Each structure stands twice: as C-alpha cells, then as structure tokens.
N, C-alpha and C positions, 0 to 999 in steps of 0.2 A: 920352196913352194909356199904360197900364202895360205894361211888357215882359211877354212870355209867361212863364208859370211853368214852369221846367224840371222834368221828371219825375225822380223817384228810381228808379233801376233796380230792378225787382222781384227780379232774380237775386241780389242781395246778401242776400236773406232765405232763400235755399235753396241757393246755390252752395257746393259743398265747397271749391272753389278760394278763394272769398272767405273762407270759414271759416278755412282754413289761413293766409291772409294776415293776417286779423284776429288770429290767435293769435301769429304770429311778429312782427308789426309793431305791434300795439296792446295786447293783453292782457298781454304780457310786458314792457310798458314803462310802463304807467300805474299810478297808486296805486289800490288796491282796498280796499274796506272789508272788514276781516277779522272784527271782533267789537266788541261794546260792552264798555267797560272793566269792567262788573260781572261779565262772564264770566271775568275774570282778576283777581279781587280780591286774592288772597293769593299769596305765593311758592309755586311748585310748581303753581299752577293752570294748566291747559292746555285748549285746544280744538283740534280739527282742522277745516279748512274746505277744500272742493274748489273749484277753478277750472279748468274744462275738464279736461284730462288730469292735472292736478297736484293733489296733496293737500299742504296746508300745515299745519304744526304751530306753534301760537303758545303760548309758555310765559312766565309771569311768573317773573323771576329773583329770587334772594335780595336783590339790590341794588335791587329795585323796577322795573327795566326789563322791558319785554316784548321777547322776541326771537322771530324767525320762522325756521323751518328747513323744508326740503323733507322731507316725511314718508316717508323711504325709508332703509332699512338700508344702510350703506356696505359691507357684506360681499357680499351677493348680490342686492341690489335689492328685497328684500321690503318691503311697506309696514310701517313700524315700529310705529305706534300705530293700533290699530283702533278705539279708543273715540272718541266725538265730543267728550267733555269729561271733566274729572275733576281729581283732585289726585295728583301723582306726585313721587317723589324721583328716579326714573330711568325710562327707557323700554327695555323688553327685547323684542327681535325674537322672534317666535313660531317662527321656523325653526331657528336654531342658538343662540338665547339669547344673542347678543351684546347688550350693554347700554350705553346712553348716558345720561350725566347730563343734567339739565335745561338745562345751558349748552351742550350739543351735543358735549361731549368724551366719548371712549370710556372707559367705566369697567371693562368686563370683556369678555374674549373667552373662548369655549369652547375649551379645550385650546390655549392660546397658543403652546405649544412647537412646534406644527406649522407655525407661521408664522415661525420663526427666533428667534434670541436676540440682543438683545431683540425682542419682537414690535413691528412698525412701527405703533404706535398714534397717533403724532403726526399722520400724514397721513390719519387716519380720522375726522376731525371731521365732524359732520353738516353738510351744505351749507346755508349760511345765506343769507337774503335780507334786503333792507332792510325795516325795520319802525319805525313811529313812532306815538306817541299824540297825537291832536289832537281837540279838540271832543267829548270823551267817547267816542271810538271808537279802535280800533287799526287802522292801515292798513298794507298790505304792498305791496311792489313787487319784481318779479322782474328788473328791469333791472340790468345790471352797474354802471351809473353813472346812477342815477335822478335825475330832476328833483327839486329840494328840495320837500318836502311842502308847505311854506308857499307856495311859488310855485304849486304845482299847485292848492291849495285857493283861493288868492287871496282875492277879496272874499267868498267863501262862508263863510270861517272865522268872522268876527264875526257873520254872520247866524245860524249854527248855535250859536255859543257863547252868544248872548244868551238862549237857552232853557235853558242849563245842563244839557244832556242827560246829563252824567256823573252827575247826582244822581237820575236817573229809574230806576225799577225795571222789570225785564224780567218781563212777565206772560204773554206768549203767543209761541209759536215754531212756525211751520209751514213746510214746503217742499212745494210742489205741482209735480209734473211735468206740463208742458203741451206738447202737440203743435204747437209753433210755434217760430220763431227767437227768440233772446233780444231782438232789437231790436223785434219785434212786441209782446212782453210789456212792454217799456219804453214803446213808443209809446202804448199804450192809456191809460197814466197820465200821459202827457206833453203832454196837451192837454185843454182843457175844451170843445172844439167838440162833443163827443158827449154832454155832460151832458143837454141838453134833449131829446135824441132817445132815448138809451138809459136814462137815469135821470130821467125826468120827475118822480118823487116828490121828488127833491131840490130842485126849484124852490120848494117850500114852506119850505125851510130856509135857502136861500142865494140871493144875487143873482148868478146865473150871467152875466148880461149886463154886469156891472161888474168881471169878473175882469180881472186885469192880468198881463202877462208881461214879465219883465225878463231880459235876457241878460247873463251875466257870463263872457265868454270862452267856454270850452267848456261851461260850466254855465248853469243858468237857475233862475228862481223864478217860480212861478205863485201869485198871491194871489187868494183867493176870499172876498169879504165874506160872512160867515155870521151867522145870526140875524135875517135879514130876507128875505122872499120876493122872488123875481124879479119877479112880477107886481105892478105898482104898485097895482092895484085891491085886491089882497089885503092890502096894508099897512094900510089903513084899517079892516079887519075884525079881530075877535079872533083870536088865534093859532090855527092849525089844530092837529089832533092831533099831527102829526109835530113841529111847532115846539114845542108844549107839552112833548113828551117830551124834546126836546133841552134846553129850558130847565130842566126838572127835573134832568136829568143834571148840568148845571153848577152846580146849587145854588139856582136860583130857586124860591121858594115859590109854586107855581102855584095853590094854593088861595086865596091872598090877592092874586094879581096881577090887576089890573083894567084894564090898558092894552090897546092894539091891537097888532097884529103889528109895527108900526113902533116900539113901545116895548120890544119883546122884547130887542133888541140891547143897549141901555144897561143893562137889568136884568140881562142875562147878564154883562156886564162887571163890574158891581158885585158880583154874587154870586161871581164867580171871584176877585176881589180879596179879598172877605171870607173866603172859604174858604182862600185862600193865607195870609192873616194869621193865621187860627186855627191853621193847620198849621205856621206858621213858615217858609213857603216864600217866598223872595225873588223877586219878579217885577218888580223895579225896572228891569231892562234892557229890558223890553218895553213898547211903546206900548199904549194901550187897544185899538187895532184888533188888535194882535197877540194880545191876550188871547183874542179870540173868533174871529178869522178863521182860515181854513185857509191855511197857508203851505206850499207844496210846494217843496222845494229839491232840484233835480236835479243830481247830480254825475256828470259823464261818467266812465265810459261807462254804468254799470249800477245806480246807486243813486238812490233817491228818499226823502227824509226829509219825511214829512207831519206837520206840527205842527198839532194841534187843541187846544182847551181841555182841559187836564189829560191829554192823550194824545199820544203820538208813534207813528206807524206807519212802520216802515222797510221799504221794498221793495227787494229786490236780485234782479237778473235774471242768472242764471249760465248760461254756455253748456254744452251737452253736450260730452263728450270727443270724440265722433266724428260726431255727427249734427246738421247745422245746423237740422233741423226739430224739435228738442226743446230746451226750456229748463227750468231749475229756478228756480222763482219762490219766493223766501224772503219771508215776511211776518212781521215781528216787531213786537209791541206793547209799549210802555213807558208807565208812568204816573208822575206826580210824586208822591212821598210826603212826609210830614213829615220834616224833617232828623233828628228823633230816632227815626224808625221803624227797626225792626230790618231788616237786609238780608233780602230775600226769597230763597227758593231758586230756582235756575235752573229755568224751566218745562220740562216734558217736550217734546222736539222731536218733532212729528208729521210724518210723511212720507206722501204719498198722491198718486195721479194725479188729474188734473182730472176731476170728475164723481163721484169716490168719496166725497167729503165736502163738506158745505155750507161755502161761504166767505162767506155773507151775501148779501143781495140786491144790493148794489152791486158788490163785487168778484166775486161769483159771476156776475153778468151780463157783466162784462168778460172773465173767464176763459172763459166758455162761448162767447164770440164768436171767440176766437183760433184754434182749429183750422180753422174755416171760412175765416178770413182767410188762413191759411197755404196752404190748398188753392187759394184764389182767386188768390193771387199767381203760381201756376204756370200759370194759364190762358193759352193762346195768344192769347186775346182781351183780355188786360190789358197795357197799355202802360207801366205804372209808376205810382208814387205821385204824385198831383197835389195838392200841399199849398197851403193858403191861409194867410192871415195869422194865424189862430187856431191854426195848427199850426207856428208858427215855431220852437218849441223842438225839434221833430222835425227840421226842416230844419237847424237849428244843429248838432244831434247828427251828422247825416250829413256836414255840411261838416267837422266836427272829425274824424270817422272817415276822410274822404277824405285829410286831411293825414297821418294816421298811415299809411294804406295806400300812399300815394305815396312815403313815406320808407323806403328800403331799408337805411338805416344801422343 
C-alpha cells in the first residue's frame, strides 16, 4: 500500500510571515532571471527589473560584461533610474541630480563643496550584486556569497543551450498583475494534470497522456508530445481543424497533405527542418522529437521556459513587494530568426491587470482560474494541497522551498 500523501499547507500561499521568510531566506539567495541578452545588446544598454521590494539595474559595460546594481541613489535613497530600458552613458537622480556612470562609479555631485574637500566620492559607488550570462539570459543573485551559477543551473544548462536561445528575437512582452500568490501562478503551468479538464481543445494537438516529467534537483522538465492527438481513435482520421492550423504554422503544406493525424507529426518535423535549412538556422543540437514537442523547463523558483516549434515562451512569476496575494506574471515570447536577419526592436512592454486584456484561450483560462484558487485556499474547510504523481514538480518545488525556509544562515 502506498504511504499517505502529505498535504502542502495552504497558509504558505497567503501568510505574510511566510512571505517575509521567503524574501529573507530564498529570494535574496537564489539566481533569478533578469533579462534576455538581446535586451542588453550594446555597451550602455540597460534595463530595470523589479523583484519584490527591490529594483535592479542591469547594464552592459564597455568591456562587454553585464553588471547589476541596486537601482537606488546613494545620496538620499531615491530610485535612480525610472525607465524600464534604454541606452545611457550615465544615470542621473531626479532629486538632486547626482550622476553615476554605467560602471556604478559616481561621476558628478551637485555642489560637491558642501560635502567637504575633497568630496568623499570613493565610497559612493552604486551597490552591486552578482550577475552572470548563461544560456542566452542574464541572471542575478542578491546573496553576499552566492552559489556558483553553473552549480545552480546544473543539468538544466545544456538542455536550455541546445535551443540556442541567445539567437532568438524578442517579439512580445507583457506583465499581468494577478490576485494570487506567486506560487499559485507557477503551479498552474507546472503540471499537465489539468490539460484534459481545463483545455480539452488541446487534446486534438498533443498527446497529453504520454507527457513525461523529469526532476533535476530543484528544477524540472515536462515534455509533451505534440502534433498527435491524445485520443487513439482520432489518429486514424484526417487531421482536425486545430491540428491543421498548427501544421500550417510550422510550414506544412496542408493543401497537398494527404495523410492521417498520425502522419502529421513526421510531416511537421520535416517542415521545421526544411524551414530551418532555408533560413540558415542550425538545429543540429536538437532531436527530431525536440523539433516538434513542447519542452517546459522549470527553474526554481519562478521561471518556466516553454520551447515550441520556432517559438519560446518565457514565464516569470514575481512576488509583490508587500502583499502575498498578488503576483506579477511576465510572459515573453521569442522566435528564431535567420542568422542574417536584422536585430528586431525591443517590443513595447504591456502592463495590465488580469481580465483587462485577452491572454489567449489557454493562458487566459489559466489566469482566470487563479483568483478563485487564492480565495479557496483561505477557506476554513480546506486542509491543504493534496498532490498526486502528475503534480510531482509542484511537490518538488515545495520541498526545495522548505530547505531554504529552514536555513536561517
């Protein structure tokens, strides 16, 4: 007989005490995804990104490195850079016009004579934090002595690098404010158990019952066979409308296609390879299955990289500064271009609250569910999350979180 399944306490999704412990013991110690390298393509390029109560400034240096600084003026604590992104030679505080170079050193003080002679500029460097480039992304860590980034990514690094995400172009950038805890937002994408019930339309496009989950320490991967219906009976019939649309998207000539739904998957693989060859895109690091399947790579605590044919969707679940029942869900879309293609402009960043703007039928259904889940977790009649085998990635996330919360060092 299998041992009873331990419940995950619901309180950790709304407790302010848990939120504060997560901040002190987890968020300020782990490696966090800051940006795609395309956002910092040239010296002087910068972006700002918020994590809980902190604003972080990422800047490409003249020597090619990316450095990360807390986005705060060292004079009186004003937020230094208000812009989300741009190109800069220096950063000037809007309060007293103190100015810092892109390497974090102080360039100019207003009326420096009032601070003594000479003015003490040497100890007024912007506060810096750990920053590394790996796998096409820039990562940051607020710990004083962070774990090496390569140890943190572990086996996930080669899985990500196989797709060469550094060569992909950023085409869509949104942030949705949702009335739920960041973990709930991550949970909904961290299992396929709900696909058949919440997204039955997807069963015509993918084999939900053959999905696999692999754990890599604190991280995980979900692989979903795509281009073949879940129902065995549907595979002997011609492709349905949804599958035909997906085949067309990846380059299959559906006007001349004469096979069954079971033939769609190899046709998609061939079309993707042909398109890549025509565009000069190297897919040699990927298996034929990887060309067409959905591979979701979850990196603890709050990032999911969803690789599809010709598309990467990045999900990032960021905590609110003070409210455990609010999260900021970042959804960014990237597409692989021809190597000779001109760099695309950074897309306009759209911000909205859940329900104010369409997020598509699939993500829209997930997001619409979350506020009700958050309310239900607070019910006196709910005894905690009861997770099964298909939700093992969520259980693994909580086990990893437990280890951080238990470590007071």
